[in-house]
A tleap script that builds the chain and sets N, CA, C and O, in Angstrom:
source leaprc.protein.ff14SB
mol = sequence {
  NMET LEU THR ILE HIE LYS SER SER HIE TYR
  ALA ALA HIE LEU SER THR SER GLY LEU ILE
  VAL GLU SER THR HIE LYS SER GLY GLY LYS
  LEU LEU ARG PHE ASP HIE LEU GLN PHE ASN
  GLU TYR VAL ASP ALA LEU ARG THR ALA ILE
  ASP ASN ASP GLU SER ASP ALA LEU CYS ARG
  ALA LEU LEU LYS CASP
}
set mol.1.N position { -23.363 33.654 -29.343 }
set mol.1.CA position { -22.717 34.556 -30.116 }
set mol.1.C position { -22.927 33.926 -31.612 }
set mol.1.O position { -22.608 32.772 -31.897 }
set mol.2.N position { -23.482 34.811 -32.476 }
set mol.2.CA position { -24.000 34.025 -33.915 }
set mol.2.C position { -22.718 35.196 -34.970 }
set mol.2.O position { -22.575 36.417 -34.901 }
set mol.3.N position { -22.205 34.466 -35.598 }
set mol.3.CA position { -21.245 34.972 -36.701 }
set mol.3.C position { -21.757 35.409 -37.911 }
set mol.3.O position { -22.179 34.624 -38.760 }
set mol.4.N position { -21.745 36.696 -38.052 }
set mol.4.CA position { -22.552 36.833 -39.564 }
set mol.4.C position { -21.540 37.292 -40.511 }
set mol.4.O position { -21.848 37.279 -41.703 }
set mol.5.N position { -20.487 37.659 -40.197 }
set mol.5.CA position { -19.358 37.404 -41.058 }
set mol.5.C position { -17.926 37.078 -40.798 }
set mol.5.O position { -17.528 37.527 -39.723 }
set mol.6.N position { -17.039 36.410 -41.501 }
set mol.6.CA position { -16.053 35.778 -41.258 }
set mol.6.C position { -14.898 35.727 -42.169 }
set mol.6.O position { -15.072 34.762 -42.914 }
set mol.7.N position { -13.899 36.277 -42.419 }
set mol.7.CA position { -13.288 36.044 -43.634 }
set mol.7.C position { -11.406 36.158 -42.622 }
set mol.7.O position { -11.121 36.316 -41.435 }
set mol.8.N position { -10.452 35.951 -44.062 }
set mol.8.CA position { -8.944 36.221 -43.421 }
set mol.8.C position { -9.055 37.146 -42.936 }
set mol.8.O position { -8.942 36.935 -41.728 }
set mol.9.N position { -9.293 38.572 -43.208 }
set mol.9.CA position { -9.191 39.635 -42.315 }
set mol.9.C position { -10.113 39.858 -41.518 }
set mol.9.O position { -9.554 39.972 -40.427 }
set mol.10.N position { -11.282 40.002 -41.374 }
set mol.10.CA position { -12.364 40.623 -40.623 }
set mol.10.C position { -13.628 39.212 -40.107 }
set mol.10.O position { -14.075 38.223 -40.688 }
set mol.11.N position { -13.848 39.902 -38.559 }
set mol.11.CA position { -15.038 38.510 -38.659 }
set mol.11.C position { -15.910 39.902 -37.318 }
set mol.11.O position { -15.468 40.755 -36.549 }
set mol.12.N position { -17.346 39.371 -37.734 }
set mol.12.CA position { -18.457 40.230 -37.113 }
set mol.12.C position { -19.403 39.177 -36.302 }
set mol.12.O position { -19.951 38.205 -36.823 }
set mol.13.N position { -19.481 39.505 -35.100 }
set mol.13.CA position { -20.438 38.433 -34.512 }
set mol.13.C position { -21.744 39.650 -34.077 }
set mol.13.O position { -21.846 40.868 -34.226 }
set mol.14.N position { -22.549 38.660 -33.527 }
set mol.14.CA position { -24.056 39.115 -32.828 }
set mol.14.C position { -24.177 38.381 -31.470 }
set mol.14.O position { -24.357 37.193 -31.199 }
set mol.15.N position { -23.989 39.679 -30.579 }
set mol.15.CA position { -23.871 38.998 -29.264 }
set mol.15.C position { -25.041 39.722 -28.253 }
set mol.15.O position { -25.813 40.629 -28.563 }
set mol.16.N position { -24.946 39.182 -27.240 }
set mol.16.CA position { -26.014 39.833 -26.098 }
set mol.16.C position { -25.641 41.473 -26.038 }
set mol.16.O position { -26.402 42.379 -25.700 }
set mol.17.N position { -24.322 41.575 -26.444 }
set mol.17.CA position { -24.125 43.388 -26.072 }
set mol.17.C position { -24.501 44.041 -27.124 }
set mol.17.O position { -25.036 45.133 -26.933 }
set mol.18.N position { -24.292 43.464 -28.763 }
set mol.18.CA position { -24.371 44.385 -29.949 }
set mol.18.C position { -23.706 43.519 -30.963 }
set mol.18.O position { -23.714 42.310 -31.195 }
set mol.19.N position { -23.185 44.454 -31.430 }
set mol.19.CA position { -22.155 43.746 -32.974 }
set mol.19.C position { -20.687 43.955 -32.561 }
set mol.19.O position { -20.285 45.097 -32.335 }
set mol.20.N position { -19.990 43.041 -32.470 }
set mol.20.CA position { -18.635 42.771 -32.163 }
set mol.20.C position { -17.771 42.856 -33.601 }
set mol.20.O position { -18.000 42.007 -34.462 }
set mol.21.N position { -17.096 43.565 -33.760 }
set mol.21.CA position { -16.101 43.554 -35.363 }
set mol.21.C position { -15.048 43.563 -34.733 }
set mol.21.O position { -14.766 44.267 -33.764 }
set mol.22.N position { -14.076 42.356 -35.535 }
set mol.22.CA position { -12.613 42.641 -35.178 }
set mol.22.C position { -11.865 42.367 -36.165 }
set mol.22.O position { -12.375 41.698 -37.063 }
set mol.23.N position { -10.872 42.666 -36.260 }
set mol.23.CA position { -9.764 42.352 -37.194 }
set mol.23.C position { -9.101 41.010 -37.038 }
set mol.23.O position { -8.678 40.796 -35.902 }
set mol.24.N position { -8.930 40.122 -37.872 }
set mol.24.CA position { -8.227 38.684 -37.273 }
set mol.24.C position { -6.713 39.017 -37.239 }
set mol.24.O position { -5.897 38.184 -36.844 }
set mol.25.N position { -6.395 40.116 -37.614 }
set mol.25.CA position { -4.475 40.400 -37.475 }
set mol.25.C position { -4.629 41.279 -36.441 }
set mol.25.O position { -3.503 41.444 -35.972 }
set mol.26.N position { -5.367 41.883 -35.881 }
set mol.26.CA position { -4.721 42.971 -34.860 }
set mol.26.C position { -5.507 42.285 -33.267 }
set mol.26.O position { -6.258 41.315 -33.373 }
set mol.27.N position { -5.308 42.725 -32.278 }
set mol.27.CA position { -6.187 42.581 -31.268 }
set mol.27.C position { -7.355 43.384 -30.999 }
set mol.27.O position { -7.519 44.410 -31.659 }
set mol.28.N position { -8.131 43.069 -30.172 }
set mol.28.CA position { -9.245 44.019 -30.101 }
set mol.28.C position { -10.416 44.138 -31.128 }
set mol.28.O position { -10.549 43.292 -32.013 }
set mol.29.N position { -11.007 44.880 -31.036 }
set mol.29.CA position { -12.109 45.107 -31.756 }
set mol.29.C position { -12.967 46.496 -31.606 }
set mol.29.O position { -12.504 47.601 -31.324 }
set mol.30.N position { -14.171 46.199 -31.833 }
set mol.30.CA position { -15.409 47.339 -31.472 }
set mol.30.C position { -16.386 46.717 -31.486 }
set mol.30.O position { -16.597 45.786 -32.263 }
set mol.31.N position { -17.485 47.301 -30.260 }
set mol.31.CA position { -18.592 46.789 -30.106 }
set mol.31.C position { -19.408 47.929 -30.381 }
set mol.31.O position { -19.192 49.052 -29.926 }
set mol.32.N position { -20.420 47.591 -31.193 }
set mol.32.CA position { -21.581 48.388 -31.645 }
set mol.32.C position { -22.931 48.232 -30.722 }
set mol.32.O position { -23.614 47.214 -30.832 }
set mol.33.N position { -23.236 49.126 -29.943 }
set mol.33.CA position { -24.256 48.432 -29.255 }
set mol.33.C position { -25.654 48.681 -29.881 }
set mol.33.O position { -25.905 49.354 -30.880 }
set mol.34.N position { -26.609 47.918 -28.990 }
set mol.34.CA position { -28.136 48.000 -29.691 }
set mol.34.C position { -28.614 49.082 -30.217 }
set mol.34.O position { -29.135 49.235 -31.322 }
set mol.35.N position { -28.347 50.106 -29.078 }
set mol.35.CA position { -28.845 51.294 -29.059 }
set mol.35.C position { -28.106 52.517 -29.890 }
set mol.35.O position { -28.466 53.694 -29.914 }
set mol.36.N position { -27.139 52.009 -30.466 }
set mol.36.CA position { -26.806 52.831 -31.591 }
set mol.36.C position { -27.377 53.159 -32.666 }
set mol.36.O position { -28.020 52.266 -33.218 }
set mol.37.N position { -27.338 54.540 -33.326 }
set mol.37.CA position { -28.221 54.772 -34.052 }
set mol.37.C position { -28.032 54.204 -35.456 }
set mol.37.O position { -29.069 54.162 -36.119 }
set mol.38.N position { -27.060 53.813 -35.973 }
set mol.38.CA position { -26.832 53.135 -37.521 }
set mol.38.C position { -26.990 51.346 -36.724 }
set mol.38.O position { -26.608 50.630 -37.649 }
set mol.39.N position { -27.268 50.623 -35.804 }
set mol.39.CA position { -26.859 49.104 -35.355 }
set mol.39.C position { -27.680 48.482 -36.421 }
set mol.39.O position { -26.948 47.986 -37.277 }
set mol.40.N position { -28.876 48.341 -36.659 }
set mol.40.CA position { -29.612 48.069 -37.562 }
set mol.40.C position { -29.186 47.991 -38.936 }
set mol.40.O position { -29.334 46.943 -39.564 }
set mol.41.N position { -28.660 49.036 -39.463 }
set mol.41.CA position { -28.275 49.597 -40.894 }
set mol.41.C position { -26.972 48.803 -40.910 }
set mol.41.O position { -26.647 48.492 -42.056 }
set mol.42.N position { -25.988 48.314 -39.785 }
set mol.42.CA position { -24.733 47.997 -40.139 }
set mol.42.C position { -24.976 45.931 -40.252 }
set mol.42.O position { -24.436 45.030 -40.894 }
set mol.43.N position { -25.935 46.012 -39.360 }
set mol.43.CA position { -26.016 43.879 -39.127 }
set mol.43.C position { -26.596 43.620 -40.945 }
set mol.43.O position { -26.203 42.733 -41.702 }
set mol.44.N position { -27.717 44.820 -41.275 }
set mol.44.CA position { -28.354 44.476 -42.448 }
set mol.44.C position { -27.372 44.352 -43.707 }
set mol.44.O position { -27.301 43.448 -44.540 }
set mol.45.N position { -26.606 45.588 -43.583 }
set mol.45.CA position { -25.473 45.215 -44.581 }
set mol.45.C position { -24.750 44.399 -44.848 }
set mol.45.O position { -24.340 44.142 -45.980 }
set mol.46.N position { -24.408 43.726 -43.599 }
set mol.46.CA position { -23.292 42.520 -43.351 }
set mol.46.C position { -23.792 41.547 -43.827 }
set mol.46.O position { -23.067 40.900 -44.582 }
set mol.47.N position { -25.291 41.017 -43.577 }
set mol.47.CA position { -26.004 39.991 -43.902 }
set mol.47.C position { -26.387 39.986 -44.934 }
set mol.47.O position { -26.663 38.866 -45.366 }
set mol.48.N position { -26.606 41.155 -45.858 }
set mol.48.CA position { -27.085 41.330 -47.392 }
set mol.48.C position { -25.776 41.808 -48.164 }
set mol.48.O position { -25.946 42.519 -49.154 }
set mol.49.N position { -24.461 41.463 -47.774 }
set mol.49.CA position { -23.401 41.770 -48.693 }
set mol.49.C position { -22.912 40.719 -50.154 }
set mol.49.O position { -22.805 39.494 -50.098 }
set mol.50.N position { -22.767 41.226 -50.896 }
set mol.50.CA position { -22.932 40.592 -51.944 }
set mol.50.C position { -21.879 39.819 -52.090 }
set mol.50.O position { -22.042 38.776 -52.722 }
set mol.51.N position { -20.401 40.170 -51.485 }
set mol.51.CA position { -19.275 39.162 -51.232 }
set mol.51.C position { -18.753 39.438 -50.057 }
set mol.51.O position { -19.278 40.126 -49.181 }
set mol.52.N position { -17.392 38.742 -50.007 }
set mol.52.CA position { -16.439 39.099 -48.642 }
set mol.52.C position { -15.655 40.055 -48.927 }
set mol.52.O position { -14.837 40.294 -48.039 }
set mol.53.N position { -15.585 40.822 -50.023 }
set mol.53.CA position { -14.910 42.023 -50.018 }
set mol.53.C position { -15.723 43.150 -49.612 }
set mol.53.O position { -15.101 44.134 -49.210 }
set mol.54.N position { -17.186 43.215 -49.639 }
set mol.54.CA position { -17.648 43.945 -49.263 }
set mol.54.C position { -18.127 44.240 -48.012 }
set mol.54.O position { -18.432 45.321 -47.507 }
set mol.55.N position { -18.151 42.922 -47.512 }
set mol.55.CA position { -18.400 42.714 -46.230 }
set mol.55.C position { -16.909 43.167 -45.258 }
set mol.55.O position { -16.966 43.410 -44.052 }
set mol.56.N position { -15.903 43.200 -45.903 }
set mol.56.CA position { -14.419 43.625 -45.337 }
set mol.56.C position { -14.608 44.981 -45.152 }
set mol.56.O position { -14.330 45.553 -44.098 }
set mol.57.N position { -15.182 45.653 -46.372 }
set mol.57.CA position { -14.991 47.204 -46.709 }
set mol.57.C position { -16.188 47.771 -45.299 }
set mol.57.O position { -16.219 48.990 -45.132 }
set mol.58.N position { -16.733 47.251 -44.740 }
set mol.58.CA position { -18.064 47.636 -43.976 }
set mol.58.C position { -17.662 47.458 -42.849 }
set mol.58.O position { -18.012 48.290 -42.011 }
set mol.59.N position { -16.779 46.307 -42.415 }
set mol.59.CA position { -16.036 45.938 -41.038 }
set mol.59.C position { -14.909 46.796 -40.968 }
set mol.59.O position { -14.585 47.291 -39.888 }
set mol.60.N position { -14.225 47.041 -42.100 }
set mol.60.CA position { -13.119 48.159 -41.875 }
set mol.60.C position { -13.417 49.738 -41.596 }
set mol.60.O position { -12.710 50.454 -40.887 }
set mol.61.N position { -14.528 50.123 -42.246 }
set mol.61.CA position { -15.099 51.467 -41.799 }
set mol.61.C position { -15.575 51.377 -40.225 }
set mol.61.O position { -15.248 52.253 -39.424 }
set mol.62.N position { -16.255 50.415 -39.910 }
set mol.62.CA position { -16.797 50.492 -38.652 }
set mol.62.C position { -15.607 50.671 -37.721 }
set mol.62.O position { -15.557 51.545 -36.856 }
set mol.63.N position { -14.596 49.724 -37.979 }
set mol.63.CA position { -13.223 49.751 -36.712 }
set mol.63.C position { -12.783 51.173 -37.009 }
set mol.63.O position { -12.528 51.811 -35.988 }
set mol.64.N position { -12.605 51.931 -38.331 }
set mol.64.CA position { -12.164 53.326 -38.300 }
set mol.64.C position { -13.066 54.200 -37.538 }
set mol.64.O position { -12.625 55.211 -36.990 }
set mol.65.N position { -13.962 53.959 -37.492 }
set mol.65.CA position { -15.196 54.701 -37.095 }
set mol.65.C position { -14.867 55.550 -35.736 }
set mol.65.O position { -15.740 56.246 -35.216 }
savepdb mol mol.pdb
quit
């Protein structure tokens, strides 16, 4: 598993199953599978985010979806 974002609020990892996003304060998370229409966009956005605030906002949006 490759961690592409980690902050005090959220973590995002690439795994063999897809993109895993989780809150560091709550149990559980969300798996975005490779075949999801926006998979590449989310991974690219997390990798190129300007700062942790932007990455956290992306993680928060994905978890609410």
